[in-house]
VOKOL-211262 format. One record per residue (C-alpha): x, y, z; residue number from 1; residue in three letters. Coordinates in steps of 0.05 Angstrom, whole numbers, plus 5000, padded with zeros to 4 digits. Layout:
REM residues N
X Y Z NUM ALA
...
END
This chain:
REM residues 245
8939 4908 7679 1 MET
8998 4943 7659 2 PHE
9060 4898 7657 3 ALA
9088 4890 7586 4 VAL
9110 4825 7563 5 VAL
9146 4838 7496 6 VAL
9181 4781 7473 7 PRO
9252 4773 7454 8 LEU
9280 4761 7391 9 LEU
9347 4731 7372 10 VAL
9382 4754 7322 11 VAL
9445 4715 7291 12 ALA
9504 4737 7252 13 GLY
9507 4812 7256 14 VAL
9577 4832 7251 15 ALA
9577 4903 7269 16 THR
9553 4933 7340 17 GLY
9500 4894 7388 18 CYS
9426 4877 7374 19 THR
9376 4904 7415 20 ALA
9357 4843 7443 21 THR
9431 4837 7470 22 GLU
9413 4881 7516 23 GLN
9386 4881 7586 24 PRO
9321 4900 7599 25 GLY
9261 4884 7554 26 THR
9261 4911 7497 27 PRO
9209 4967 7481 28 GLY
9193 4975 7548 29 ARG
9230 5053 7545 30 GLY
9274 5066 7601 31 PRO
9285 4994 7624 32 VAL
9233 4978 7660 33 SER
9203 4997 7743 34 SER
9233 4931 7768 35 ALA
9241 4921 7834 36 GLY
9210 4977 7858 37 VAL
9137 4974 7894 38 ASP
9082 5014 7918 39 GLY
9126 5024 7980 40 ALA
9189 5056 7938 41 ASP
9144 5104 7907 42 ALA
9114 5129 7966 43 ASN
9181 5134 8000 44 ALA
9201 5177 7929 45 LEU
9141 5215 7932 46 LEU
9152 5234 7996 47 GLY
9224 5262 7984 48 GLN
9198 5314 7948 49 LEU
9185 5375 7960 50 LYS
9127 5416 7941 51 VAL
9125 5487 7914 52 ALA
9095 5534 7871 53 PRO
9128 5521 7790 54 GLU
9156 5583 7774 55 ALA
9146 5615 7713 56 PRO
9174 5601 7641 57 MET
9211 5661 7641 58 THR
9283 5651 7606 59 GLY
9276 5583 7580 60 TYR
9293 5553 7523 61 ASP
9302 5482 7509 62 ARG
9378 5500 7488 63 ASP
9388 5514 7562 64 LYS
9380 5438 7564 65 PHE
9443 5410 7516 66 PRO
9429 5347 7484 67 HIS
9438 5302 7455 68 TRP
9508 5286 7488 69 ASP
9566 5238 7468 70 THR
9595 5186 7519 71 ALA
9524 5155 7548 72 PRO
9555 5119 7600 73 VAL
9566 5187 7637 74 ASP
9488 5191 7630 75 HIS
9471 5121 7655 76 GLY
9470 5073 7598 77 PHE
9509 5027 7626 78 GLY
9579 4990 7615 79 PRO
9546 4956 7566 80 GLU
9537 5013 7513 81 PHE
9613 5034 7526 82 SER
9625 5014 7461 83 GLN
9587 5067 7427 84 TYR
9623 5132 7472 85 ALA
9620 5159 7394 86 LYS
9544 5159 7389 87 CYS
9486 5205 7431 88 THR
9444 5190 7473 89 THR
9399 5196 7430 90 ARG
9431 5135 7389 91 ASP
9438 5081 7444 92 VAL
9374 5099 7473 93 MET
9344 5082 7406 94 MET
9385 5017 7411 95 LEU
9360 4997 7484 96 ARG
9273 5014 7466 97 ASP
9294 4969 7404 98 ALA
9256 4909 7397 99 THR
9273 4857 7341 100 GLY
9341 4856 7299 101 PRO
9363 4928 7307 102 VAL
9430 4939 7313 103 THR
9469 5018 7313 104 LEU
9539 5007 7287 105 ASP
9586 5039 7336 106 PRO
9639 5073 7290 107 LYS
9577 5107 7253 108 THR
9524 5115 7286 109 CYS
9476 5084 7245 110 LYS
9414 5044 7260 111 LEU
9396 4987 7215 112 ALA
9335 4960 7226 113 ILE
9324 4877 7199 114 GLY
9258 4843 7186 115 LYS
9210 4848 7242 116 ASP
9253 4905 7274 117 GLY
9230 4972 7301 118 GLY
9202 5005 7364 119 TRP
9134 4989 7395 120 GLN
9103 5041 7433 121 ASP
9073 5030 7501 122 HIS
9038 5097 7516 123 TYR
8984 5090 7478 124 GLY
8931 5137 7445 125 VAL
8863 5148 7464 126 VAL
8813 5157 7407 127 ASP
8773 5221 7420 128 ARG
8716 5185 7383 129 LYS
8717 5120 7428 130 THR
8742 5147 7491 131 GLY
8783 5078 7482 132 LYS
8860 5064 7465 133 LEU
8884 5058 7393 134 LYS
8914 5001 7373 135 PRO
8987 5013 7397 136 TYR
9037 5039 7339 137 ALA
9103 4988 7322 138 PHE
9156 5036 7278 139 ILE
9210 5019 7232 140 THR
9226 5079 7213 141 ASP
9281 5107 7267 142 PRO
9269 5179 7246 143 ALA
9191 5181 7252 144 LYS
9202 5158 7330 145 VAL
9207 5208 7386 146 ASP
9257 5217 7434 147 ALA
9213 5223 7497 148 GLU
9227 5263 7563 149 HIS
9188 5232 7614 150 ILE
9199 5295 7655 151 VAL
9191 5348 7603 152 PRO
9246 5403 7593 153 LEU
9194 5458 7600 154 ALA
9170 5418 7664 155 GLU
9236 5416 7698 156 ALA
9251 5486 7684 157 TRP
9193 5503 7723 158 ARG
9206 5452 7777 159 SER
9269 5494 7794 160 GLY
9318 5473 7736 161 ALA
9314 5535 7716 162 GLY
9366 5561 7771 163 GLY
9405 5504 7766 164 LEU
9475 5508 7721 165 ASP
9475 5488 7655 166 LEU
9513 5418 7666 167 GLU
9458 5396 7708 168 THR
9419 5414 7663 169 ARG
9444 5377 7605 170 ARG
9446 5317 7651 171 ALA
9368 5322 7654 172 ILE
9361 5325 7583 173 ALA
9407 5265 7575 174 ASN
9391 5216 7629 175 ASP
9380 5153 7606 176 ALA
9321 5146 7662 177 GLY
9288 5198 7636 178 ASN
9287 5180 7564 179 LEU
9234 5133 7522 180 ALA
9226 5118 7450 181 ALA
9156 5135 7437 182 SER
9092 5144 7384 183 ASP
9102 5214 7359 184 PRO
9035 5234 7368 185 THR
9039 5196 7444 186 ALA
9083 5252 7458 187 ASN
9057 5314 7431 188 ARG
8997 5297 7459 189 SER
9027 5303 7527 190 LYS
9074 5356 7505 191 GLY
9104 5391 7568 192 ASP
9052 5368 7615 193 GLN
9061 5346 7689 194 ASP
9035 5286 7716 195 VAL
8963 5333 7742 196 SER
8953 5330 7672 197 SER
8977 5269 7639 198 TYR
8996 5201 7651 199 LEU
9007 5147 7592 200 PRO
8940 5130 7576 201 PRO
8966 5057 7564 202 GLY
9012 5008 7594 203 GLU
9073 5047 7604 204 PHE
9038 5083 7656 205 ARG
9068 5059 7716 206 CYS
9142 5041 7698 207 THR
9138 5123 7663 208 TYR
9110 5140 7747 209 VAL
9171 5104 7770 210 VAL
9218 5145 7723 211 HIS
9192 5203 7738 212 TYR
9190 5209 7808 213 LEU
9264 5186 7807 214 GLN
9293 5238 7760 215 ILE
9254 5297 7796 216 LYS
9280 5261 7866 217 VAL
9353 5252 7831 218 LYS
9352 5329 7812 219 TYR
9316 5348 7871 220 GLY
9269 5383 7829 221 LEU
9193 5401 7868 222 THR
9120 5388 7851 223 VAL
9067 5430 7857 224 ASP
9005 5406 7898 225 GLY
8965 5385 7839 226 ALA
9021 5348 7815 227 GLU
9033 5320 7885 228 GLN
8964 5286 7885 229 ALA
8964 5254 7829 230 ALA
9023 5214 7838 231 LEU
8997 5193 7896 232 ARG
8934 5173 7862 233 THR
8977 5145 7810 234 ALA
9013 5099 7862 235 ILE
8963 5078 7887 236 ASP
8930 5049 7826 237 ASP
8982 5013 7800 238 CYS
8989 4979 7869 239 VAL
8914 4959 7860 240 SER
8928 4939 7788 241 ARG
8996 4905 7802 242 GLY
9031 4944 7760 243 GLY
9099 4958 7785 244 PHE
9140 4897 7754 245 ALA
END
């Protein structure tokens, strides 16, 4: 079962910024959740994607996807984050995805982590020796949390972003729905792979699939045949497991 349940912690006496637990959604789930999306919705999104061979990496550079932007509300984080206009999308993602007493100062954009606060990875990492999931990482040092792009920037390039303008590539790199805080080990085991060769092995898988589809549709990015087949299989699996929540 892929649904994630994280207990909400109430933090009192915080004078600056907001705590992670005051934000909507479930802290630690990554880009909010897949709530409100069912199998029919996911298949409808899949049906909107154009199938095409991947483009070459010629000319690719991460700097062609400018990040991290300030004014995070412009990138879909919602009006509840408007006080953080000076902070970057990475800063705000870190607050959104935190669990427990984590605050972000809207003036200095510094994160403060209280007792039991931090970032709960839900991607998961498979132990190569046993083939089983290792315990999910809980990270208390913000410098050791990766800002993961669900549709990797290199994959976006191969899927048509190479032909898009700079501002659209900026939007892809900073989009709230394309960002999730993750364990660096999980993120780096993914690299720039698309869903035909990587899906989170843990409980974040179905939410990941939803956001991958939404970002590809939103920016008119393509999928190749193997990617389309992998998405269809993943959707069917999520439906059978009750993973959309």
